[in-house]
Each structure stands twice: as structure tokens, then as C-alpha cells.
C-alpha positions in Angstrom: -64.8 26.8 44.8 -61.0 26.9 45.1 -60.7 23.7 43.0 -62.8 25.2 40.2 -60.6 28.3 40.2 -57.4 26.2 40.2 -58.8 24.0 37.3 -59.7 27.2 35.4 -56.2 28.6 35.8 -54.5 25.4 34.8 -56.8 25.2 31.7 -56.0 28.8 30.8 -52.2 28.1 31.2 -52.6 25.1 28.9 -54.6 27.0 26.3 -52.8 30.4 26.2 -50.3 31.3 23.5 -46.9 30.8 25.0 -45.7 34.1 23.5 -48.4 35.9 25.6 -48.0 34.0 28.9 -50.3 36.3 30.7 -51.6 33.5 33.0 -48.1 32.2 33.5 -47.1 35.6 34.8 -50.1 35.6 37.1 -49.3 32.1 38.4 -45.6 33.0 38.9 -46.6 35.9 41.2 -49.0 33.7 43.3 -52.3 34.6 41.7 -54.4 37.5 40.4 -54.6 40.8 42.0 -58.1 42.3 42.3 -57.5 44.6 39.3 -56.6 41.6 37.2 -59.9 39.8 37.6 -61.9 41.5 34.7 -59.1 40.8 32.2 -58.6 37.3 33.5 -62.3 36.6 33.1 -62.3 38.0 29.5 -59.2 36.0 28.6 -60.6 32.8 30.1 -63.8 33.3 28.2 -62.0 33.9 24.9 -59.9 30.8 25.5 -63.1 28.7 26.1 -62.1 28.0 29.7 -65.3 29.4 31.2 -67.5 27.2 29.1 -65.3 24.2 29.6 -65.4 24.7 33.4 -69.2 25.1 33.3 -69.5 21.8 31.4 -67.3 20.0 33.8 -69.2 21.2 36.8 -72.5 20.1 35.2 -71.1 16.7 34.3 -69.6 15.9 37.7 -72.5 17.3 39.7 -75.1 15.4 37.7 -73.1 12.3 38.5 -73.0 13.3 42.2 -76.8 13.8 42.1 -77.4 10.3 40.7 -75.3 8.9 43.6 -77.1 11.1 46.2 -80.4 9.9 44.9 -79.5 6.4 45.7 -79.5 7.3 49.4 -82.6 6.7 51.5 -85.3 9.4 50.9 -85.4 12.1 53.4 -84.5 15.7 54.3 -80.8 15.0 54.1 -80.9 13.7 50.6 -83.2 16.5 49.4 -80.8 19.1 50.9 -77.8 17.5 49.3 -79.5 17.6 45.9 -80.6 21.2 46.4 -77.1 22.3 47.4 -75.6 20.5 44.3 -78.2 22.2 42.0 -77.4 25.6 43.6 -73.7 25.0 42.9 -74.5 24.3 39.3 -76.1 27.8 39.0 -73.0 29.6 40.1 -71.4 31.2 37.1 -68.3 32.7 38.7 
């Protein structure tokens, strides 16, 4: 999950208007405070970062599932696929 959050912050930094620099200020102070989260989510959604992250998660996890499915059939393989699908459903 930390990687997804980092990717989203880097994407927001790249997409935001430099004259605003809201995400840059957040990164400079070592991250968001709890009270920043609703605004950060709204700003990320407006910048298209949330949808882009969701697309990246689906793309990479579908690739992972194809690789997992090449493993021998059994409980382990089934559990790995189920866990990967569960991760795809997470929207935060």
C-alpha cells in the first residue's frame, strides 16, 4: 500500500500547477496530516491521479495473476489469485 501512496503523491506532484504547489508543500513537510487527507483525495481526484492509480493497479495485478496462474494448481495458487483480486477492489 505504501508504494501506491508514494506513486500517487509523485503523480500529483507532477500534475499539479506549480503556482499552487499544495502537494509540494505536503511532501516538504514529510507527508499529509490527518486533517489534510480529505483535501488531498479531492485534489488527486481532480488531477486524475486516483483513476490513473486504479488503472495501474489493475494492469499490473492482472499481469501478476497471469504469472500466478502458471504455477501448479492448488490452494497456494488459488489464495494468491484471491489476494490479488482483493487488492484490486481496494479504492483507497
